[in-house]
Every structure is written in C-alpha cells, then in structure tokens.
C-alpha positions as CSV (number, residue, x, y, z in Angstrom):
1,M,80.8,-16.0,-190.5
2,A,83.3,-17.3,-188.0
3,V,82.1,-19.1,-184.8
4,A,85.0,-19.0,-182.3
5,T,86.1,-21.8,-180.0
6,F,84.7,-20.0,-177.0
7,T,81.2,-20.3,-178.3
8,A,79.1,-22.9,-176.6
9,L,76.8,-24.9,-178.8
10,A,74.0,-27.2,-177.7
11,R,71.9,-30.0,-179.2
12,I,69.3,-32.4,-178.1
13,Y,69.8,-35.9,-179.4
14,R,68.2,-39.3,-178.7
15,A,70.5,-42.0,-177.2
16,G,67.8,-44.7,-177.6
17,G,64.9,-45.7,-179.8
18,T,65.1,-46.8,-183.4
19,H,67.9,-44.5,-184.4
20,P,70.1,-44.0,-181.4
21,A,72.9,-41.4,-181.6
22,R,75.9,-40.2,-179.7
23,W,76.4,-36.6,-178.6
24,N,78.9,-35.8,-181.4
25,Q,77.4,-38.0,-184.1
26,F,76.5,-36.5,-187.5
27,R,73.5,-38.0,-189.2
28,E,74.5,-39.5,-192.6
29,Q,71.0,-40.7,-193.6
30,G,68.9,-38.2,-195.4
31,P,67.4,-36.0,-196.5
32,V,64.8,-36.1,-193.7
33,A,61.5,-34.4,-194.5
34,T,61.4,-32.6,-191.2
35,A,64.9,-31.3,-191.4
36,R,65.5,-27.9,-193.0
37,F,69.1,-27.8,-194.3
38,D,69.9,-31.5,-195.0
39,P,72.4,-31.4,-197.9
40,H,71.9,-35.0,-198.9
41,P,70.9,-35.6,-202.5
42,V,67.2,-36.4,-203.1
43,H,66.6,-40.2,-203.3
44,R,65.7,-41.3,-206.9
45,E,62.7,-43.5,-207.4
46,G,63.6,-47.1,-206.8
47,S,66.5,-46.3,-204.5
48,R,66.5,-47.5,-201.0
49,R,65.3,-44.7,-198.7
50,G,67.1,-43.9,-195.5
51,R,70.6,-45.0,-196.6
52,G,73.6,-42.9,-196.0
53,T,75.1,-40.8,-198.8
54,A,78.9,-40.8,-199.1
55,G,80.4,-37.6,-197.8
56,E,77.2,-36.0,-196.6
57,A,76.3,-35.6,-192.9
58,V,74.5,-33.1,-190.7
59,L,74.2,-32.1,-187.1
60,Y,71.8,-29.4,-185.9
61,A,72.6,-27.2,-182.9
62,A,71.9,-23.9,-181.3
63,T,73.4,-21.3,-179.0
64,D,70.6,-21.6,-176.4
65,L,68.8,-24.6,-174.7
66,R,65.4,-23.1,-175.3
67,T,66.0,-23.0,-179.0
68,C,67.1,-26.6,-178.9
69,L,63.8,-27.5,-177.1
70,A,61.7,-25.5,-179.6
71,E,63.4,-27.1,-182.6
72,A,63.7,-30.7,-181.2
73,F,60.1,-31.0,-180.0
74,Q,58.3,-28.8,-182.5
75,A,56.2,-31.6,-184.1
76,T,54.3,-32.4,-180.9
77,R,55.1,-29.3,-178.8
78,V,55.6,-31.8,-175.9
79,V,59.0,-32.0,-174.3
80,D,59.1,-35.7,-173.7
81,R,62.1,-36.3,-171.4
82,R,62.0,-40.1,-171.6
83,T,60.9,-41.5,-174.9
84,G,64.0,-42.3,-177.0
85,R,66.3,-41.3,-174.1
86,P,66.8,-37.6,-175.1
87,Y,70.0,-36.0,-174.0
88,L,71.2,-32.4,-173.9
89,S,74.8,-32.0,-175.0
90,V,76.8,-28.7,-174.8
91,W,80.3,-28.3,-176.3
92,R,82.7,-25.7,-177.7
93,P,84.1,-26.3,-181.1
94,A,87.7,-27.5,-181.2
95,R,88.5,-25.0,-184.0
96,T,86.8,-21.9,-185.4
97,L,83.7,-22.9,-187.5
98,R,83.2,-21.3,-190.9
99,L,79.5,-20.8,-191.4
100,L,77.5,-19.1,-194.1
101,D,75.3,-16.5,-192.4
102,L,71.7,-16.9,-193.5
103,A,70.6,-14.4,-190.9
104,G,72.2,-11.5,-192.7
105,T,71.8,-10.2,-196.2
106,W,73.3,-13.3,-198.0
107,P,69.9,-14.9,-198.8
108,T,68.7,-11.6,-200.5
109,R,71.9,-11.2,-202.5
110,A,71.6,-14.9,-203.6
111,G,68.1,-14.5,-204.9
112,A,66.3,-15.9,-201.8
113,S,64.9,-14.3,-198.7
114,Q,64.7,-14.8,-194.9
115,A,62.0,-17.3,-195.7
116,I,64.8,-19.8,-196.3
117,S,64.8,-20.2,-192.5
118,S,61.0,-20.4,-192.1
119,G,59.4,-21.4,-195.4
120,P,59.0,-24.8,-197.0
121,R,61.7,-27.2,-195.9
122,D,62.0,-28.9,-199.2
123,R,62.9,-25.6,-200.8
124,A,65.5,-24.9,-198.0
125,R,67.0,-28.3,-198.7
126,E,67.4,-27.4,-202.4
127,W,69.3,-24.3,-201.2
128,A,71.4,-26.4,-198.8
129,R,72.4,-28.8,-201.6
130,A,73.3,-25.8,-203.9
131,I,75.3,-24.1,-201.2
132,R,77.1,-27.3,-200.3
133,A,78.0,-27.8,-203.9
134,A,79.2,-24.2,-204.4
135,L,81.0,-23.9,-201.1
136,P,82.2,-27.4,-200.3
137,D,84.7,-26.3,-197.6
138,I,82.3,-24.4,-195.3
139,D,81.3,-26.1,-192.1
140,G,77.6,-25.3,-192.4
141,L,75.0,-22.6,-191.8
142,W,74.1,-20.0,-189.2
143,Y,70.4,-19.2,-189.4
144,R,67.4,-18.0,-187.5
145,S,65.2,-20.5,-185.7
146,S,61.7,-20.3,-187.0
147,M,60.5,-21.9,-183.7
148,D,62.2,-19.6,-181.1
149,S,62.0,-15.9,-181.9
150,G,64.6,-16.1,-184.7
151,N,67.3,-17.0,-182.2
152,P,70.5,-18.4,-183.6
153,A,70.6,-22.0,-184.8
154,V,73.4,-23.9,-186.5
155,C,73.5,-26.6,-189.1
156,L,76.9,-28.3,-189.3
157,W,77.9,-30.4,-192.3
158,A,80.6,-33.1,-192.9
159,P,83.6,-30.6,-193.0
160,A,82.8,-29.7,-189.3
161,R,83.4,-33.2,-188.0
162,D,87.0,-32.3,-187.1
163,A,85.7,-29.3,-185.1
164,M,84.0,-31.6,-182.5
165,P,85.9,-31.7,-179.3
166,E,86.9,-35.1,-177.7
167,V,84.5,-34.5,-174.8
168,P,81.5,-32.2,-174.3
169,L,81.1,-29.6,-171.5
170,L,77.8,-31.3,-170.6
171,N,76.0,-34.4,-171.7
172,Q,72.9,-35.1,-169.5
173,P,69.7,-36.9,-170.0
174,L,66.8,-34.5,-170.2
175,D,65.2,-36.3,-167.3
176,A,68.2,-35.4,-165.0
177,S,66.9,-33.6,-161.9
178,A,69.3,-30.7,-162.5
179,L,67.5,-29.9,-165.7
180,A,64.0,-30.1,-164.3
181,L,63.4,-26.5,-163.3
182,P,65.1,-24.9,-166.4
183,L,63.1,-27.2,-168.7
184,V,59.8,-26.3,-166.9
185,R,60.5,-22.6,-167.4
186,M,61.5,-22.9,-171.0
187,A,58.6,-25.2,-172.0
188,R,56.2,-22.8,-170.3
189,R,57.8,-19.9,-172.2
190,L,57.4,-21.8,-175.5
191,G,53.9,-22.9,-174.8
192,Y,55.0,-26.6,-174.9
193,R,53.9,-29.3,-172.4
194,L,56.6,-31.1,-170.3
195,L,56.4,-34.8,-169.7
C-alpha cells in the first residue's frame, strides 16, 4: 500500500518524563509489552532490558486525532494533558510510504487473521519481526486500530526515517487552549476522561 505525500499523519508523544521524545523521533528501545508491532528482537535472558537494537526503530501514528487519543491513553482511558508533557504532532511524509496493508486480505493469505490488529500483542510482535525480516525495505504497516472503531493506524519502522519532513504541520502541547474543545469532544466520544 502506498501512502502519498498529501496524507496527514498524527501522533501523540511525550516531550517530558523518564523517556522524553521529539515529534519525529523513532523509538529504538524495545520491544515494549504494550506496543503491538515493535519489530525489535526479544531480549534474551541475562541481557540488559530496554537497550536499543541496532537498526530497529518504531514510530506509531494515525490518520485521525481521535485514533491517536484512543491508542495513546488506552491503558488508563484518561487523557492526561500534562503528565509527561504530551504533544500532538501532525505532518505529511516527505516521500510516499510503502506500507504492508494489514487491514486487507494479506493477514488471511499469510496464515493469520484480522486478530493481528486486536489480539495478543506478543503474537502481533512475532508477526512484525517476521514481516520485517521478510520485507526489510518496507516502511511499516497500515492496520486497524483496535481502540477506535478499526480506524486506520500506522506503524513506521526504521526505513521510514527518511520520509519524515524537516518540520511538522503542527506540534502543540495537548494542554494548548486551541486543542481543548476538540479533545473534550473526542474524549467524550471514546468514553475517556479528560484531565
């Protein structure tokens, strides 16, 4: 699947806290138990957990802010606009992204099912590692959000780093006054609380 340069992608990231990030920063540490499609190898017993893995990186995004909220705050179902300094970033890729479409028939043809996007995360990470090994040049995955009505979500891998533009279209803290009303409406629609 090709995601064209006119497609706006969004993500929520934390600019503060124990693991601060930048709007365009891919996470090299992993796999993370709460992340669905981390391609990082599983840590062997005795290895140092949390260290980066050469060549592997991940960045999760979506085509809709509500999907970002649903995914980013799913553990607590509370949209905390201050702790960890969460930001909303929106950008258009600098080049066409080549993504494997998990929302179509590919999972069935490959011996999986649509549960790849909603079932156990450790199983989805096994698939992510296998896909990454078999298709090392793709930029990542297009899949259905299990938290927001199956709306599109994107998992970008290391090859997509050069598709990040120099500047985003938007990079605002979630507690910005301009975001207050849209966040209230989206949180209410999801059944999440807003702090």
